[in-house]
N, CA, C and O atoms as a Tripos MOL2 file, in Angstrom:
@<TRIPOS>MOLECULE
protein
  260   259    65     0     0
PROTEIN
NO_CHARGES

@<TRIPOS>ATOM
      1 N          25.1840  -32.0280   27.0140 N.3       1 MET1
      2 CA         23.7440  -31.9060   27.0550 C.3       1 MET1
      3 C          23.1870  -33.0370   27.9100 C.2       1 MET1
      4 O          23.5660  -34.2000   27.7670 O.2       1 MET1
      5 N          22.3010  -32.6710   28.7780 N.am      2 LEU2
      6 CA         21.6440  -33.6580   29.6130 C.3       2 LEU2
      7 C          20.4110  -34.1900   28.9040 C.2       2 LEU2
      8 O          19.8960  -33.5780   27.9680 O.2       2 LEU2
      9 N          19.9550  -35.3260   29.3630 N.am      3 PHE3
     10 CA         18.7290  -35.9010   28.7910 C.3       3 PHE3
     11 C          17.5790  -34.9420   29.0500 C.2       3 PHE3
     12 O          17.4610  -34.4220   30.1600 O.2       3 PHE3
     13 N          16.7230  -34.6890   28.0580 N.am      4 PRO4
     14 CA         15.6430  -33.7020   28.2010 C.3       4 PRO4
     15 C          14.4930  -34.2080   29.0720 C.2       4 PRO4
     16 O          13.4470  -34.6070   28.5590 O.2       4 PRO4
     17 N          14.6900  -34.1890   30.3870 N.am      5 LEU5
     18 CA         13.6880  -34.7280   31.3030 C.3       5 LEU5
     19 C          12.3960  -33.9240   31.3140 C.2       5 LEU5
     20 O          11.3170  -34.4980   31.4620 O.2       5 LEU5
     21 N          12.4840  -32.6060   31.1590 N.am      6 LYS6
     22 CA         11.2650  -31.7890   31.1560 C.3       6 LYS6
     23 C          10.3450  -32.1980   30.0080 C.2       6 LYS6
     24 O           9.1310  -32.3030   30.1810 O.2       6 LYS6
     25 N          10.9370  -32.4290   28.8340 N.am      7 GLU7
     26 CA         10.1370  -32.8520   27.6930 C.3       7 GLU7
     27 C           9.5710  -34.2470   27.9000 C.2       7 GLU7
     28 O           8.4530  -34.5430   27.4780 O.2       7 GLU7
     29 N          10.3510  -35.1020   28.5530 N.am      8 LEU8
     30 CA          9.8910  -36.4580   28.8220 C.3       8 LEU8
     31 C           8.6890  -36.4530   29.7640 C.2       8 LEU8
     32 O           7.7400  -37.2120   29.5680 O.2       8 LEU8
     33 N           8.7300  -35.6070   30.7720 N.am      9 VAL9
     34 CA          7.6220  -35.5200   31.7200 C.3       9 VAL9
     35 C           6.3670  -34.9870   31.0310 C.2       9 VAL9
     36 O           5.2610  -35.4380   31.3290 O.2       9 VAL9
     37 N           6.5280  -34.0360   30.1160 N.am     10 LYS10
     38 CA          5.3960  -33.4470   29.4090 C.3      10 LYS10
     39 C           4.8420  -34.3640   28.3150 C.2      10 LYS10
     40 O           3.7130  -34.1740   27.8630 O.2      10 LYS10
     41 N           5.6190  -35.3430   27.8940 N.am     11 PHE11
     42 CA          5.2520  -36.1950   26.7690 C.3      11 PHE11
     43 C           4.0000  -37.0000   27.0940 C.2      11 PHE11
     44 O           3.9300  -37.6740   28.1220 O.2      11 PHE11
     45 N           3.0130  -36.9220   26.2050 N.am     12 SER12
     46 CA          1.7560  -37.6250   26.4630 C.3      12 SER12
     47 C           1.5220  -38.7830   25.4930 C.2      12 SER12
     48 O           0.4750  -39.4280   25.5400 O.2      12 SER12
     49 N           2.4860  -39.0460   24.6200 N.am     13 GLY13
     50 CA          2.3350  -40.1270   23.6610 C.3      13 GLY13
     51 C           2.7850  -41.4660   24.2350 C.2      13 GLY13
     52 O           2.9320  -41.6310   25.4460 O.2      13 GLY13
     53 N           2.9930  -42.3930   23.3500 N.am     14 ASN14
     54 CA          3.4320  -43.7320   23.7220 C.3      14 ASN14
     55 C           4.9260  -43.6980   24.0580 C.2      14 ASN14
     56 O           5.7520  -43.4800   23.1720 O.2      14 ASN14
     57 N           5.2660  -43.9050   25.2910 N.am     15 ILE15
     58 CA          6.6610  -43.8010   25.7350 C.3      15 ILE15
     59 C           7.5130  -44.9130   25.1220 C.2      15 ILE15
     60 O           8.7040  -44.7160   24.8820 O.2      15 ILE15
     61 N           6.9190  -46.0670   24.8710 N.am     16 TYR16
     62 CA          7.6600  -47.1570   24.2290 C.3      16 TYR16
     63 C           8.0860  -46.7480   22.8210 C.2      16 TYR16
     64 O           9.2270  -46.9740   22.4210 O.2      16 TYR16
     65 N           7.1600  -46.1440   22.0720 N.am     17 GLU17
     66 CA          7.4980  -45.6680   20.7260 C.3      17 GLU17
     67 C           8.6430  -44.6630   20.7650 C.2      17 GLU17
     68 O           9.5780  -44.7390   19.9670 O.2      17 GLU17
     69 N           8.5590  -43.7200   21.7050 N.am     18 MET18
     70 CA          9.5960  -42.7030   21.8100 C.3      18 MET18
     71 C          10.9380  -43.3210   22.1890 C.2      18 MET18
     72 O          11.9790  -42.8800   21.7030 O.2      18 MET18
     73 N          10.9260  -44.3200   23.0380 N.am     19 THR19
     74 CA         12.1580  -44.9960   23.4360 C.3      19 THR19
     75 C          12.7920  -45.7030   22.2480 C.2      19 THR19
     76 O          14.0000  -45.6010   22.0310 O.2      19 THR19
     77 N          11.9900  -46.4120   21.4880 N.am     20 VAL20
     78 CA         12.5050  -47.1160   20.3120 C.3      20 VAL20
     79 C          13.0170  -46.1180   19.2770 C.2      20 VAL20
     80 O          14.0880  -46.3130   18.7010 O.2      20 VAL20
     81 N          12.2600  -45.0570   19.0420 N.am     21 ALA21
     82 CA         12.6800  -44.0400   18.0680 C.3      21 ALA21
     83 C          13.9810  -43.3740   18.4970 C.2      21 ALA21
     84 O          14.8450  -43.1100   17.6620 O.2      21 ALA21
     85 N          14.1260  -43.1040   19.7830 N.am     22 THR22
     86 CA         15.3590  -42.4940   20.2900 C.3      22 THR22
     87 C          16.5400  -43.4260   20.0940 C.2      22 THR22
     88 O          17.6080  -42.9940   19.6610 O.2      22 THR22
     89 N          16.3580  -44.6940   20.4060 N.am     23 ASN23
     90 CA         17.4510  -45.6570   20.2400 C.3      23 ASN23
     91 C          17.8420  -45.8220   18.7750 C.2      23 ASN23
     92 O          19.0260  -45.9120   18.4500 O.2      23 ASN23
     93 N          16.8650  -45.8600   17.9070 N.am     24 ARG24
     94 CA         17.1680  -45.9970   16.4710 C.3      24 ARG24
     95 C          17.8630  -44.7570   15.9310 C.2      24 ARG24
     96 O          18.7800  -44.8590   15.1160 O.2      24 ARG24
     97 N          17.4250  -43.5810   16.3870 N.am     25 ARG25
     98 CA         18.0750  -42.3470   15.9440 C.3      25 ARG25
     99 C          19.5150  -42.2950   16.4440 C.2      25 ARG25
    100 O          20.4090  -41.8890   15.7020 O.2      25 ARG25
    101 N          19.7490  -42.6940   17.6740 N.am     26 ALA26
    102 CA         21.1090  -42.7140   18.2200 C.3      26 ALA26
    103 C          21.9780  -43.6740   17.4040 C.2      26 ALA26
    104 O          23.1330  -43.3650   17.1090 O.2      26 ALA26
    105 N          21.4430  -44.8110   17.0460 N.am     27 TYR27
    106 CA         22.1710  -45.7820   16.2240 C.3      27 TYR27
    107 C          22.5160  -45.1820   14.8630 C.2      27 TYR27
    108 O          23.6370  -45.3360   14.3780 O.2      27 TYR27
    109 N          21.5480  -44.4970   14.2460 N.am     28 GLN28
    110 CA         21.8030  -43.8470   12.9570 C.3      28 GLN28
    111 C          22.9470  -42.8490   13.0710 C.2      28 GLN28
    112 O          23.8450  -42.8160   12.2300 O.2      28 GLN28
    113 N          22.9020  -42.0500   14.1080 N.am     29 MET29
    114 CA         23.9230  -41.0210   14.2960 C.3      29 MET29
    115 C          25.3050  -41.6280   14.4710 C.2      29 MET29
    116 O          26.2930  -41.0990   13.9600 O.2      29 MET29
    117 N          25.3710  -42.7220   15.1840 N.am     30 LEU30
    118 CA         26.6540  -43.4030   15.3560 C.3      30 LEU30
    119 C          27.1570  -43.9920   14.0450 C.2      30 LEU30
    120 O          28.3510  -43.9310   13.7480 O.2      30 LEU30
    121 N          26.2570  -44.5550   13.2700 N.am     31 ARG31
    122 CA         26.6440  -45.1770   11.9950 C.3      31 ARG31
    123 C          27.1930  -44.1670   11.0000 C.2      31 ARG31
    124 O          28.1520  -44.4560   10.2840 O.2      31 ARG31
    125 N          26.5890  -42.9800   10.9520 N.am     32 ILE32
    126 CA         27.0400  -41.9720    9.9860 C.3      32 ILE32
    127 C          28.1250  -41.0640   10.5650 C.2      32 ILE32
    128 O          28.6230  -40.1590    9.8940 O.2      32 ILE32
    129 N          28.4800  -41.3250   11.8250 N.am     33 LYS33
    130 CA         29.5080  -40.5210   12.5070 C.3      33 LYS33
    131 C          29.1620  -39.0310   12.4660 C.2      33 LYS33
    132 O          29.9580  -38.1970   12.0360 O.2      33 LYS33
    133 N          27.9590  -38.7300   12.9240 N.am     34 ASP34
    134 CA         27.4500  -37.3610   12.9470 C.3      34 ASP34
    135 C          28.3730  -36.4640   13.7790 C.2      34 ASP34
    136 O          28.6900  -36.8100   14.9170 O.2      34 ASP34
    137 N          28.8050  -35.3320   13.2450 N.am     35 PRO35
    138 CA         29.7010  -34.4430   13.9930 C.3      35 PRO35
    139 C          29.0530  -33.8350   15.2380 C.2      35 PRO35
    140 O          29.7650  -33.3510   16.1180 O.2      35 PRO35
    141 N          27.7400  -33.8470   15.3350 N.am     36 LEU36
    142 CA         27.0720  -33.3370   16.5260 C.3      36 LEU36
    143 C          27.3970  -34.1700   17.7630 C.2      36 LEU36
    144 O          27.3010  -33.6810   18.8890 O.2      36 LEU36
    145 N          27.7790  -35.4150   17.5530 N.am     37 ILE37
    146 CA         28.0990  -36.2970   18.6790 C.3      37 ILE37
    147 C          29.2850  -35.7360   19.4590 C.2      37 ILE37
    148 O          29.2570  -35.6930   20.6880 O.2      37 ILE37
    149 N          30.3220  -35.3080   18.7500 N.am     38 GLU38
    150 CA         31.4980  -34.7610   19.4350 C.3      38 GLU38
    151 C          31.1640  -33.4570   20.1400 C.2      38 GLU38
    152 O          31.6830  -33.1890   21.2240 O.2      38 GLU38
    153 N          30.3040  -32.6420   19.5370 N.am     39 GLU39
    154 CA         29.8930  -31.3860   20.1590 C.3      39 GLU39
    155 C          29.0980  -31.6380   21.4330 C.2      39 GLU39
    156 O          29.0230  -30.7720   22.3050 O.2      39 GLU39
    157 N          28.5100  -32.8140   21.5390 N.am     40 ASN40
    158 CA         27.6730  -33.1870   22.6780 C.3      40 ASN40
    159 C          28.4120  -34.1130   23.6350 C.2      40 ASN40
    160 O          27.7820  -34.8360   24.4060 O.2      40 ASN40
    161 N          29.7260  -34.0990   23.5930 N.am     41 ASP41
    162 CA         30.5710  -34.9250   24.4720 C.3      41 ASP41
    163 C          30.2670  -36.4120   24.3720 C.2      41 ASP41
    164 O          30.4210  -37.1440   25.3500 O.2      41 ASP41
    165 N          29.8390  -36.8630   23.2030 N.am     42 GLY42
    166 CA         29.5940  -38.2770   22.9800 C.3      42 GLY42
    167 C          28.2800  -38.7970   23.5360 C.2      42 GLY42
    168 O          28.0480  -40.0060   23.5340 O.2      42 GLY42
    169 N          27.4280  -37.9210   24.0050 N.am     43 LYS43
    170 CA         26.1510  -38.3330   24.5900 C.3      43 LYS43
    171 C          25.1080  -38.4410   23.4920 C.2      43 LYS43
    172 O          24.3340  -37.5140   23.2540 O.2      43 LYS43
    173 N          25.1010  -39.5660   22.8390 N.am     44 VAL44
    174 CA         24.2920  -39.7680   21.6480 C.3      44 VAL44
    175 C          22.8070  -39.9040   21.9790 C.2      44 VAL44
    176 O          21.9720  -39.3320   21.2790 O.2      44 VAL44
    177 N          22.4670  -40.6310   23.0050 N.am     45 VAL45
    178 CA         21.0600  -40.8730   23.3230 C.3      45 VAL45
    179 C          20.3610  -39.5800   23.7200 C.2      45 VAL45
    180 O          19.2340  -39.3290   23.2920 O.2      45 VAL45
    181 N          21.0140  -38.7620   24.5280 N.am     46 SER46
    182 CA         20.3900  -37.4980   24.9150 C.3      46 SER46
    183 C          20.2280  -36.5700   23.7150 C.2      46 SER46
    184 O          19.2340  -35.8500   23.6150 O.2      46 SER46
    185 N          21.1890  -36.5850   22.8150 N.am     47 LEU47
    186 CA         21.0950  -35.7790   21.5990 C.3      47 LEU47
    187 C          19.9440  -36.2640   20.7090 C.2      47 LEU47
    188 O          19.1790  -35.4590   20.1800 O.2      47 LEU47
    189 N          19.8340  -37.5690   20.5540 N.am     48 ALA48
    190 CA         18.7530  -38.1490   19.7530 C.3      48 ALA48
    191 C          17.3920  -37.8250   20.3620 C.2      48 ALA48
    192 O          16.4560  -37.4810   19.6400 O.2      48 ALA48
    193 N          17.2770  -37.9310   21.6770 N.am     49 ALA49
    194 CA         16.0110  -37.6210   22.3490 C.3      49 ALA49
    195 C          15.6580  -36.1480   22.1640 C.2      49 ALA49
    196 O          14.5010  -35.8120   21.9120 O.2      49 ALA49
    197 N          16.6410  -35.2810   22.2880 N.am     50 GLN50
    198 CA         16.3960  -33.8560   22.1060 C.3      50 GLN50
    199 C          15.9080  -33.5630   20.6960 C.2      50 GLN50
    200 O          15.0000  -32.7530   20.5100 O.2      50 GLN50
    201 N          16.4990  -34.2120   19.7040 N.am     51 GLN51
    202 CA         16.0740  -34.0250   18.3230 C.3      51 GLN51
    203 C          14.6310  -34.4750   18.1160 C.2      51 GLN51
    204 O          13.8750  -33.8250   17.3940 O.2      51 GLN51
    205 N          14.2540  -35.5670   18.7360 N.am     52 LEU52
    206 CA         12.8840  -36.0690   18.5860 C.3      52 LEU52
    207 C          11.8750  -35.1960   19.3260 C.2      52 LEU52
    208 O          10.8110  -34.8910   18.7880 O.2      52 LEU52
    209 N          12.1980  -34.7960   20.5440 N.am     53 PHE53
    210 CA         11.2690  -33.9660   21.3070 C.3      53 PHE53
    211 C          11.0950  -32.5820   20.6810 C.2      53 PHE53
    212 O          10.0070  -32.0100   20.7460 O.2      53 PHE53
    213 N          12.1510  -32.0380   20.0770 N.am     54 SER54
    214 CA         12.0690  -30.7180   19.4610 C.3      54 SER54
    215 C          11.5350  -30.7900   18.0240 C.2      54 SER54
    216 O          11.3600  -29.7690   17.3590 O.2      54 SER54
    217 N          11.2840  -32.0130   17.5670 N.am     55 LYS55
    218 CA         10.7420  -32.2870   16.2280 C.3      55 LYS55
    219 C          11.7010  -31.8830   15.0960 C.2      55 LYS55
    220 O          11.2680  -31.6000   13.9800 O.2      55 LYS55
    221 N          12.9990  -31.8610   15.3960 N.am     56 LYS56
    222 CA         13.9980  -31.6780   14.3410 C.3      56 LYS56
    223 C          14.0850  -32.9410   13.5010 C.2      56 LYS56
    224 O          14.4370  -32.8950   12.3220 O.2      56 LYS56
    225 N          13.7630  -34.0660   14.1210 N.am     57 VAL57
    226 CA         13.7310  -35.3650   13.4580 C.3      57 VAL57
    227 C          12.3830  -35.9870   13.8030 C.2      57 VAL57
    228 O          11.9310  -35.9050   14.9450 O.2      57 VAL57
    229 N          11.7510  -36.6000   12.8300 N.am     58 SER58
    230 CA         10.4660  -37.2420   13.0910 C.3      58 SER58
    231 C          10.5860  -38.7410   12.8270 C.2      58 SER58
    232 O          11.5580  -39.2070   12.2330 O.2      58 SER58
    233 N           9.6070  -39.4630   13.2680 N.am     59 TYR59
    234 CA          9.5850  -40.9070   13.0400 C.3      59 TYR59
    235 C           8.1810  -41.3330   12.6670 C.2      59 TYR59
    236 O           7.2060  -40.6270   12.9270 O.2      59 TYR59
    237 N           8.0980  -42.4870   12.0590 N.am     60 ARG60
    238 CA          6.7990  -43.0680   11.7480 C.3      60 ARG60
    239 C           6.8900  -44.5730   12.0130 C.2      60 ARG60
    240 O           7.9710  -45.1620   12.0070 O.2      60 ARG60
    241 N           5.7520  -45.1590   12.2400 N.am     61 ILE61
    242 CA          5.7000  -46.5880   12.5140 C.3      61 ILE61
    243 C           5.1760  -47.2850   11.2860 C.2      61 ILE61
    244 O           4.0850  -46.9810   10.8060 O.2      61 ILE61
    245 N           5.9550  -48.2250   10.7750 N.am     62 ASP62
    246 CA          5.5150  -49.0350    9.6530 C.3      62 ASP62
    247 C           4.7240  -50.2150   10.1780 C.2      62 ASP62
    248 O           5.1970  -50.9610   11.0360 O.2      62 ASP62
    249 N           3.5290  -50.3790    9.6640 N.am     63 GLN63
    250 CA          2.6840  -51.5040   10.0600 C.3      63 GLN63
    251 C           2.9880  -52.6810    9.1510 C.2      63 GLN63
    252 O           2.6810  -52.6370    7.9590 O.2      63 GLN63
    253 N           3.5760  -53.7130    9.6880 N.am     64 GLN64
    254 CA          3.9050  -54.8970    8.9010 C.3      64 GLN64
    255 C           3.1720  -56.0890    9.5090 C.2      64 GLN64
    256 O           3.4720  -56.5280   10.6200 O.2      64 GLN64
    257 N           2.2250  -56.5880    8.7700 N.am     65 TYR65
    258 CA          1.4490  -57.7390    9.2480 C.3      65 TYR65
    259 C           1.6620  -58.9150    8.3520 C.2      65 TYR65
    260 O           1.0940  -59.9820    8.5880 O.2      65 TYR65
@<TRIPOS>BOND
     1     1     2 1
     2     2     3 1
     3     3     4 2
     4     3     5 am
     5     5     6 1
     6     6     7 1
     7     7     8 2
     8     7     9 am
     9     9    10 1
    10    10    11 1
    11    11    12 2
    12    11    13 am
    13    13    14 1
    14    14    15 1
    15    15    16 2
    16    15    17 am
    17    17    18 1
    18    18    19 1
    19    19    20 2
    20    19    21 am
    21    21    22 1
    22    22    23 1
    23    23    24 2
    24    23    25 am
    25    25    26 1
    26    26    27 1
    27    27    28 2
    28    27    29 am
    29    29    30 1
    30    30    31 1
    31    31    32 2
    32    31    33 am
    33    33    34 1
    34    34    35 1
    35    35    36 2
    36    35    37 am
    37    37    38 1
    38    38    39 1
    39    39    40 2
    40    39    41 am
    41    41    42 1
    42    42    43 1
    43    43    44 2
    44    43    45 am
    45    45    46 1
    46    46    47 1
    47    47    48 2
    48    47    49 am
    49    49    50 1
    50    50    51 1
    51    51    52 2
    52    51    53 am
    53    53    54 1
    54    54    55 1
    55    55    56 2
    56    55    57 am
    57    57    58 1
    58    58    59 1
    59    59    60 2
    60    59    61 am
    61    61    62 1
    62    62    63 1
    63    63    64 2
    64    63    65 am
    65    65    66 1
    66    66    67 1
    67    67    68 2
    68    67    69 am
    69    69    70 1
    70    70    71 1
    71    71    72 2
    72    71    73 am
    73    73    74 1
    74    74    75 1
    75    75    76 2
    76    75    77 am
    77    77    78 1
    78    78    79 1
    79    79    80 2
    80    79    81 am
    81    81    82 1
    82    82    83 1
    83    83    84 2
    84    83    85 am
    85    85    86 1
    86    86    87 1
    87    87    88 2
    88    87    89 am
    89    89    90 1
    90    90    91 1
    91    91    92 2
    92    91    93 am
    93    93    94 1
    94    94    95 1
    95    95    96 2
    96    95    97 am
    97    97    98 1
    98    98    99 1
    99    99   100 2
   100    99   101 am
   101   101   102 1
   102   102   103 1
   103   103   104 2
   104   103   105 am
   105   105   106 1
   106   106   107 1
   107   107   108 2
   108   107   109 am
   109   109   110 1
   110   110   111 1
   111   111   112 2
   112   111   113 am
   113   113   114 1
   114   114   115 1
   115   115   116 2
   116   115   117 am
   117   117   118 1
   118   118   119 1
   119   119   120 2
   120   119   121 am
   121   121   122 1
   122   122   123 1
   123   123   124 2
   124   123   125 am
   125   125   126 1
   126   126   127 1
   127   127   128 2
   128   127   129 am
   129   129   130 1
   130   130   131 1
   131   131   132 2
   132   131   133 am
   133   133   134 1
   134   134   135 1
   135   135   136 2
   136   135   137 am
   137   137   138 1
   138   138   139 1
   139   139   140 2
   140   139   141 am
   141   141   142 1
   142   142   143 1
   143   143   144 2
   144   143   145 am
   145   145   146 1
   146   146   147 1
   147   147   148 2
   148   147   149 am
   149   149   150 1
   150   150   151 1
   151   151   152 2
   152   151   153 am
   153   153   154 1
   154   154   155 1
   155   155   156 2
   156   155   157 am
   157   157   158 1
   158   158   159 1
   159   159   160 2
   160   159   161 am
   161   161   162 1
   162   162   163 1
   163   163   164 2
   164   163   165 am
   165   165   166 1
   166   166   167 1
   167   167   168 2
   168   167   169 am
   169   169   170 1
   170   170   171 1
   171   171   172 2
   172   171   173 am
   173   173   174 1
   174   174   175 1
   175   175   176 2
   176   175   177 am
   177   177   178 1
   178   178   179 1
   179   179   180 2
   180   179   181 am
   181   181   182 1
   182   182   183 1
   183   183   184 2
   184   183   185 am
   185   185   186 1
   186   186   187 1
   187   187   188 2
   188   187   189 am
   189   189   190 1
   190   190   191 1
   191   191   192 2
   192   191   193 am
   193   193   194 1
   194   194   195 1
   195   195   196 2
   196   195   197 am
   197   197   198 1
   198   198   199 1
   199   199   200 2
   200   199   201 am
   201   201   202 1
   202   202   203 1
   203   203   204 2
   204   203   205 am
   205   205   206 1
   206   206   207 1
   207   207   208 2
   208   207   209 am
   209   209   210 1
   210   210   211 1
   211   211   212 2
   212   211   213 am
   213   213   214 1
   214   214   215 1
   215   215   216 2
   216   215   217 am
   217   217   218 1
   218   218   219 1
   219   219   220 2
   220   219   221 am
   221   221   222 1
   222   222   223 1
   223   223   224 2
   224   223   225 am
   225   225   226 1
   226   226   227 1
   227   227   228 2
   228   227   229 am
   229   229   230 1
   230   230   231 1
   231   231   232 2
   232   231   233 am
   233   233   234 1
   234   234   235 1
   235   235   236 2
   236   235   237 am
   237   237   238 1
   238   238   239 1
   239   239   240 2
   240   239   241 am
   241   241   242 1
   242   242   243 1
   243   243   244 2
   244   243   245 am
   245   245   246 1
   246   246   247 1
   247   247   248 2
   248   247   249 am
   249   249   250 1
   250   250   251 1
   251   251   252 2
   252   251   253 am
   253   253   254 1
   254   254   255 1
   255   255   256 2
   256   255   257 am
   257   257   258 1
   258   258   259 1
   259   259   260 2
@<TRIPOS>SUBSTRUCTURE
     1 MET1         2 RESIDUE 1 A MET
     2 LEU2         6 RESIDUE 1 A LEU
     3 PHE3        10 RESIDUE 1 A PHE
     4 PRO4        14 RESIDUE 1 A PRO
     5 LEU5        18 RESIDUE 1 A LEU
     6 LYS6        22 RESIDUE 1 A LYS
     7 GLU7        26 RESIDUE 1 A GLU
     8 LEU8        30 RESIDUE 1 A LEU
     9 VAL9        34 RESIDUE 1 A VAL
    10 LYS10       38 RESIDUE 1 A LYS
    11 PHE11       42 RESIDUE 1 A PHE
    12 SER12       46 RESIDUE 1 A SER
    13 GLY13       50 RESIDUE 1 A GLY
    14 ASN14       54 RESIDUE 1 A ASN
    15 ILE15       58 RESIDUE 1 A ILE
    16 TYR16       62 RESIDUE 1 A TYR
    17 GLU17       66 RESIDUE 1 A GLU
    18 MET18       70 RESIDUE 1 A MET
    19 THR19       74 RESIDUE 1 A THR
    20 VAL20       78 RESIDUE 1 A VAL
    21 ALA21       82 RESIDUE 1 A ALA
    22 THR22       86 RESIDUE 1 A THR
    23 ASN23       90 RESIDUE 1 A ASN
    24 ARG24       94 RESIDUE 1 A ARG
    25 ARG25       98 RESIDUE 1 A ARG
    26 ALA26      102 RESIDUE 1 A ALA
    27 TYR27      106 RESIDUE 1 A TYR
    28 GLN28      110 RESIDUE 1 A GLN
    29 MET29      114 RESIDUE 1 A MET
    30 LEU30      118 RESIDUE 1 A LEU
    31 ARG31      122 RESIDUE 1 A ARG
    32 ILE32      126 RESIDUE 1 A ILE
    33 LYS33      130 RESIDUE 1 A LYS
    34 ASP34      134 RESIDUE 1 A ASP
    35 PRO35      138 RESIDUE 1 A PRO
    36 LEU36      142 RESIDUE 1 A LEU
    37 ILE37      146 RESIDUE 1 A ILE
    38 GLU38      150 RESIDUE 1 A GLU
    39 GLU39      154 RESIDUE 1 A GLU
    40 ASN40      158 RESIDUE 1 A ASN
    41 ASP41      162 RESIDUE 1 A ASP
    42 GLY42      166 RESIDUE 1 A GLY
    43 LYS43      170 RESIDUE 1 A LYS
    44 VAL44      174 RESIDUE 1 A VAL
    45 VAL45      178 RESIDUE 1 A VAL
    46 SER46      182 RESIDUE 1 A SER
    47 LEU47      186 RESIDUE 1 A LEU
    48 ALA48      190 RESIDUE 1 A ALA
    49 ALA49      194 RESIDUE 1 A ALA
    50 GLN50      198 RESIDUE 1 A GLN
    51 GLN51      202 RESIDUE 1 A GLN
    52 LEU52      206 RESIDUE 1 A LEU
    53 PHE53      210 RESIDUE 1 A PHE
    54 SER54      214 RESIDUE 1 A SER
    55 LYS55      218 RESIDUE 1 A LYS
    56 LYS56      222 RESIDUE 1 A LYS
    57 VAL57      226 RESIDUE 1 A VAL
    58 SER58      230 RESIDUE 1 A SER
    59 TYR59      234 RESIDUE 1 A TYR
    60 ARG60      238 RESIDUE 1 A ARG
    61 ILE61      242 RESIDUE 1 A ILE
    62 ASP62      246 RESIDUE 1 A ASP
    63 GLN63      250 RESIDUE 1 A GLN
    64 GLN64      254 RESIDUE 1 A GLN
    65 TYR65      258 RESIDUE 1 A TYR
């Protein structure tokens, strides 16, 4: 799976938030040894981004002051 560039171009939100969420999701997937990683030829970041753009996985920002 390639990185979802079409969704990235269409994205109108905060790109920094999406980048952080994608990296954290990829880290989670690696930690739990998600079987989808092998199906995706080990391309964890593109898989995580696809999950976030398709809203299969959501994220929220915790405000800590």
